C-alpha positions, 0 to 999 in steps of 0.5 A: 183378383189379378183381373180386377186389381184396378178396380180395388183397394187392397189392404192387409195386415202384419201381426208379426213384429219381426222383418223376416215374419213380416216380410214372409206374410207380405209375399204370401198375401201377394202371392194369394191375391195374385198381385204384385202390390198392396195399397195399405200394409199396416202393423196390426193390434198395436198394444204395449210399449213392447210391440214399439220396442220389438218393431223398432229393434234392427230386425224389427218389422218397421223395417219391412214396411219401409222396404216394401214401400221403397220397392213398390210392393206396397203404397202406404204403411198404417197401423191397427189397434183398439186396446190402449190410445196412448200407445198408438199415439206414440207410435204416430209420433215416432214414425210418418205413418199414412194411415191408422185403423182405430176402434171408435164408437159411441161408447169410446168417451167413457173409457181410454177414450180414442176420441180424447186421447188418439184422434187429435194426434192423427188429425194433427199428424194428417193421417187417413183415419179409419173407423171400426168396431162401430157396433161392436159386433152388433152388441151395442145395438138395441136389436141384439139379444145376447146369447146364453152367457155360456155361449160367449167368449169371455172377453165379450160375455154380457147379458144386456142388450144394446142400447142404440140404433144402428142409425145412431151407431152410424151417424155417430162414426160418420160425425167423427174427423174420419176418412172412413169407417169399416162396418160389418154386415151379415146380409144384403138387407143391412147394406142397403139399410146402411147405404140409406142412412149413409145418403140421408146423413146430414151431420150431428151436433155435439149435443146429439152426439152427447145424447148417443154417448149417454145412452151407451153408459150401461154398456160400456163394457161390452161396447169396448170389450177390446180395451185395456180392462183388468180381467179380475174387475 
């Protein structure tokens, strides 16, 4: 990395809620990456009000982020999450973050919608918006065949195949007011397919987006397994 630093945008996260723990993780990352700075450093997987209290405490992680930016160890500060939209909205209201990495896909409008409750606030704040969990590890795709239930983790277990194509998946997110999207891939063929879809993309209207959302109704739980669910339900 030290020989190609100028060619890359480096982003990483801290899952630690404390100042000392987060600074330790940052120092380790800089050492392993052989660089003196990151482009984006993010508070990872923000879920609850308790996270906020710990992060904004006197010895909380927010002070590590502030110091790191002031000293040039990081250029931009961000948050990430996929669990509870209103909690993430409160974080954006409390501090001037530069970016937000949020889980949003075609199933999103059906349950704890980030599109409805979080995306407008992120737009209002003018932060860089990064979409993730577009196909939910492939589980939303019609080409996906569920493995045996016993081989799946409890939080993601399903016997249902996906209901939308990769083209519908990508074009739905491309039509949202986001800065960019993180798209997981398994091989070079998928990269080429994704690039072709992106190069031919012209935008979806509201009706086209609603039709894709409707297709995801049977698989809302598997499409949004990372949301706040009552595990007993």
